[in-house]
N, C-alpha and C positions, 0 to 999 in steps of 0.2 A: 257534651250532653249532660254530664253530671253537674257541671257548673250551672247550666240553665235550670236543672231540677233543684239545685240548692237555692237559686233565686226564687223559684216558685214556692218552695217550702217556707222560705223566709217571709214571703208575702208582705213586702213593705207597703205601708199604707200612705206614705206621703204622696201628695198630688204630683210632685215632680217625677216620681218613679212609675206612674201609671202607664205611660206609653211603653216603656221598656218591659214592664211586667207583662203587659198584654202580648207583646211580641214573643217573650219567652214561653208563655202558655201556648201560643199558636204553634211554636216550633217543637216544644218538648212536653206539652201537657197531656198528650195521648200516647201512652207507652205502647199500646197495641199497634197503633199506626206506624210508630217508629221501628218496630221490630219486624215489619213485613219484609219478606225477601223476594217478593214478586210484585210487579206493578198492578196486575189485575188478573183474577182468575175467571172472570165472566166477560166474554166478548161476543157481542151480537153483531153479526156482519151480514145483514140481508142484502140481496141483489134482486132487481127486477128489471126486465127489459122487454121490448116489443119490436117487431118489424112488420110493416104493412105495405102491400102492393095496392095502391088506390085504384088502379085501372085494370089490373089483372093481366097485363101483357108481359110481365117479367122485366120491363124496362125501367120501372120506377120503384123506389122503395123509400118509405118514411120509417125511420128507426129512432129509438130513444131508450133511455135507461136511467136508473137511479140505484145507488148502492152506498153502503158504508164500508170503508176499508180501514182496517186497523194496522198500525205500525207497531214498533216496539221501542222501548227506551234503550239507550246504549248499554251494551253488556257490562261495561265497567261500573255502571250504576248498580247493577245487580250485585257485583262484588262489594261495592260500598255499603249496600244495605245489609249484607252479611256482617261486615265489620261493625256497622252502626248498631246492630243488635247484640254485639258482644263487647266485653270490657277492653279488648285489645285496642291500643291507641297508636296511630301512625302520625309521625311528625318529622319534618326535616330537622335533624339535630346537628348536622355538620355539613357545611357547604363551602368548599375551598376551591379557589381557582387562581390562575395567574392573570395579571392585568396586561402583560406583554409577553410575547413568546420569544423564540430564538431569533437572533443569536445572543441577546442579552435579556433573558427572562426576568421578570420581577413579579412579586405577588406572594400569595400564600404558599405556593408550592415551588418557588424559584429554585430551591436547593434540594428538593425531594428527589431521591434516586429510587426508581421503581425496582423492586426485587432486592434492594440493599437496605434501605431505611424502613423502619416499621411504619405501618399505616397510621395516619393521625387518629387519635382516639377521641370519640365524642365525650361531651360532659356527662358524668355519671349521675345516677339517682333521679332521672326524669320519670315521673309517674303520671304527669298530667300535661295538658297543652300549656306551653309556656305562657307566662303573663304577657299580654299584648299580642299573642299569636292570632293567626287568621284561621277561623273555623270553617268547616265544610259539612253540609248535611244534605241528605236526600229529603225532599219535602214529604211530610207525613201524608199529604193528600195526593201524592204522585200517582198517575195512571198512565196507561199506554196512550200515545197520541192516535187520533183517528180523523178521518175526513169523510164528509158527505160529498158524493160526486154525482152529477147529473148531466145528461146530454140529450140533444134532439137534433136530428139531421135528415137530409134528403139526398138520395143518389139517383142518377139518371143515365142510362145507357142510350145516348142519342144517336149512336152510329154503331155498326157492328164492331168497330175497332176503338171507339172512344167512350169514355164515361166521365161524368162530372159529379162532384159531391160538395155539399156545404153542411157543416156541422157546428153547433154551438156547445161549448163545454163550460160547466161551472163547478168549482171545487171550493168547499168551505173546510178549512183545516182547523181543528179544535184540539185542545189539550196538548198543544205543541210545547216542546222543551224550551225553557228559558231559565237562565241562572239569575237568581235574585240576590241582591245585596241586602241582607236582612239586618245589618247593623251599620247603616250609613252615617256619615257625619250629618248633623242637623244644623247646617250652616245658616239656613234661613231663620233659625231661632237664636243661634249663638254667635254667628260671625258678622260683625258690623259691615264687612264688605258685601254681604248678601242681604243686608237689611236686618240682621239679627241684633240682639241686645244681650250683652254679657251678664247683665244683672238678673236675667231670667234664672230661677232656681234650678232649672234643668241643666244649666251650663256648668257642670261640675268640673269639666276639663277645659274650660275656656273656649276659645274659638274653634278648637278641633274636637269638641264633644261629639260623641256618637249616641245613637238612639238609646242603647242599653246602659250607658254610663251612670246616669242618675239612679237607676234601679240597682245596679251593682253596688254603688256607693251606699245606698240606703240599706242594703242587705248585708253590709259588712264585707262584701267580696272584693271591693275596690274598683273605682272608676278606671276604665282602660283595660279591664280584664281581657277583652277581645278587641281585635281590630275588626276587619270585615267578618261577617258570617255569610258564606256563600251557600245559598240554598238552591239545589237543583230541582226546579219545579216543572210542572206541565200546565202552565197557565196561558200560554200564548195562542193567538188565533191568526189565520191568514185567509186571503181570498184570491182565487184565480178565475179569470174569465177569458175565453177566446172564441173567435169565429174562424173556422178553417175552411178554405176553399181548395179543391184539388181537381186537376184535370189529368187523366191518364189515357195513354194510348198503348195498346198491346202490340207485340211484334207483328208487323205486317209491312209489306213493301220495303223490307230491309231496314226498318228502324222502329224503335219504341221510345217513348218519352213519358216523363211525369213532371208536372209543374204544380207547386202549391204556394199559397199565400196565407199567412196567419196574422190576424189582428188580435192582440192579447193585452191583458192587464194583470199584473201580479202585485198584490198589496198585502201588508201585514203590519202588526204592531211591532215597532222596532226595526222594520225593514228586513226581517228575516223570512226566507221562503218556507213553504210548507214542510213541517216536520224537521226543520233544520235545528241542530243543537246549538251551533255557534260558539260554544265553549264559554269559559269564565271571562274571556275578554269582553263579552257582550253583557256582563252582569249589570243589572239596573235595580234601583230600589222599587219596592212595591208602590210607594207614593208616586213614582214617576212613570211606571210601566204603561198605564192606560190613559195618560194625558192625551188630549186631542192631537197635539203636535207630534206624538210618537207614532201616529198612523201614517204610513206612506208607502211608496213603491219599494219593492224588494230589490236586492242587488242582482237578481236574475230577470228583472222586468225588461221586456223588449216590445215596443209597440208594433213594429212591422217586421215581418220576415218573409223573404221570397226565396224559393229554391226551385231550380229547374235542372233536370238531368235527362240523359238519353243514351241510347246505344245505337250506333249506325254501322251497318254491315256494308262496306264499300266494295267496289270491284277489286279483283285480283287478290282477294283474301285479306284485305285490310279491315280492321275494326277501330272505331273511335267511340269513346265513352266520356263525354264532358259532364261536369257538374258545376253549377254556378250557385253561390249562396250570397245573399245580400240581406242586411238587417239594419234597422235604425239604431241610433246610438244608445248604448246601455247606460245606466245611472251609476253614480258614486255618491257617497256621503260628502257633505260639506263640513268637515270636522273643524272644531275650534282649536284643538290642541291644548286646551286648558279646562279646568273644572268650571262649568257654567251653572249647573243645577245645585252645586254645593254638597254633593254626597261623598266627596273625597276622591272621586275618580274622574279622569279626563278622557278615558279611552273612547267612549262613544258620544261624548258631548259635541253638539253641532253649533255652528255659528248662530247669531241672533237673526230674527226676522228683519229684513231690510238690507242684509248683506248682498253683495253682487260679485259675480265672477269676472265679468268684463265691463268696466275695469275692476280689478280685484279690490274689494272692500270688505274685509272680514270683521264684522262687529262681534266683539267677545265680552260684552257687558255682563257681569255676573248677575245671575238671577233672571235674565231676560227670557222671553219666549223663543225657543229654538226653531229653526226651520225644520221642515219635515224630513224624515230619513230619505236618503238617495234622491236629493232634489237637483243634482247637477248631472247633465248629460255630457258624455265625452264623444268619441268619434264613431261614426257608423262602421259597420263591418262589410267587407266585400272580399270574396275569394273565388277564383276560378281554378279548377283542377281538371286534368285531362289524362286519360289512359288510352294509349294507342297500341295496337297489336297487329301482327302479320303472321299468318299460318302457312306453312309449307307442308304439303302432303308427299309421302314416300310410299307409293303403292296404296294398298287398301287398309293396311294395319298400322302404319306408322305416320307420325306427323311431328313437326317441330313448330312451336309457337314462340315467337319473339315478342316481348312486350316492353314498353317504355312508359313509365308513369311520371307525370309532371304535377308537382304540388305548388300551389300559389303562383300561377303563371305570370301574374302581373307584379309579383314581388311586393305586394302591399304589406305594410307593417300594421297588422291588426292587433291593437293593444287591448281591445275590449275594455273592461274596467280595471285592468291591472295597472293603475296609475296612482301616484301619491294623492291622497285625499285630505291631507292635513293642510288647511288654508294658511297656516302660519309658517309652513315649511318653504324654504327657498326653491324647492323642486315641486311645488304644487302643480298637479296635472301632468307631470312628467312620468314616463314609464318607470315602473319599479325595476325592470331589467332591460337590457339592450335587445335589439331586434334579433340577435343570434342566440342569446342565452335562454330566452323564453322560460318555460312554456306560457302561452297566453290563452285566455278565453276558457280555461277550465271551469266547469260549473256555470257557464254563461249561456247554456243552451246549445253548445256546439260540441258536446262530448268531452273527452279528455283534452287536456291542454296540449298544444303543439307549438313547435318553433315556427316563427313567422316567415323567415326568408324563403325565396324560391329554392326548390330542390327537385331533383329527379332521380329515378332509379331504373336500371335496365336489368332485364332477366330473360330467361328462356325456360321452356318446358318441352321435354321430348316424351312423346307417348308412343307405345308400341304394344 
């Protein structure tokens, strides 16, 4: 932070330094904003709803609502803000590891004996972030994420035992977390491979010049003072829309059931779902964040989902409770595995427009227009589970209940979107783990991850 303030105080006037100086002022120009230790003190969260029986029989209801719901930033960001408002500096000063383990270890600690040898000592005298180090900052304009949520629906009890409902939901997520790379390489200006020109006065570090390098050089701080500057911001937005249909039957004639179908769309900038942090792996430059090709489906998007479940009370004390879930294929990114936009990172860069999956043709031309996030669909989801039970009564006060639960009766290998998404990898579209190691489908609309193969468990309960 002090380095950025030094740059602002130097106020270099050369045209080549203008872009870097403007970015430094954006990040460190407002001292009060940088010393905040809470994202927001004022949060307005109104809610309004209605329910109306249009015919007065108690069999129909039309309902709807609107509200604003606030989330909160990750709590580690609160700790970072406290650090950011104080002179204490945190940086990795020693990082040692072995490249191979037993029986023939090699590397930094190959001969180190724990409890015998003294711990390796870090370099002394560090009082500032090392030259060329990577900085991290909480954005001075950070606020808590929030969403506007609206719904309208209709429910109808068309039989004493049956009810049907249809509902539409819309969610607009705003001020969602996204890590920004605020000191990207400016390859489109300085790297000939991206159409740049090394003769440009901003290119003080050659083809690897970063945004602030020319300003640092003009201020006498030195080009290359920082590598990336990762800015944890709340600038992202997302959209979710769904239409939900549900049929329910209450327990009568020895069985109850519920069936639902959901048609939905989940979209956002960068392909991140509502209020998802995503971490520094998803860092993107400000110049790239809201380009049209950055808007697409999220990794949680699912077009169709059908679920049916029931409980059946059979003769002789037997009970059966099956549940069947089926969903259309989830999406994955079509990653290029190389830096396409020239910001110096390749983690989230996708292949160029015109690439195909079948047959695989991954176009990775530098500086091209990338395909939208999560543009490839993998395999549909299908799972059938069953719980069976038998009750034995002993007089009026005691009973024994035996139960046997079956998970994934069809033994289907549901990978969801836990597959390799790097198109240049030899294992593209192959599972990241085997069918036994799992877990799969975590965060894909199916709750916690679970292992895929068929399994069952048996138990009993004695009541008296």
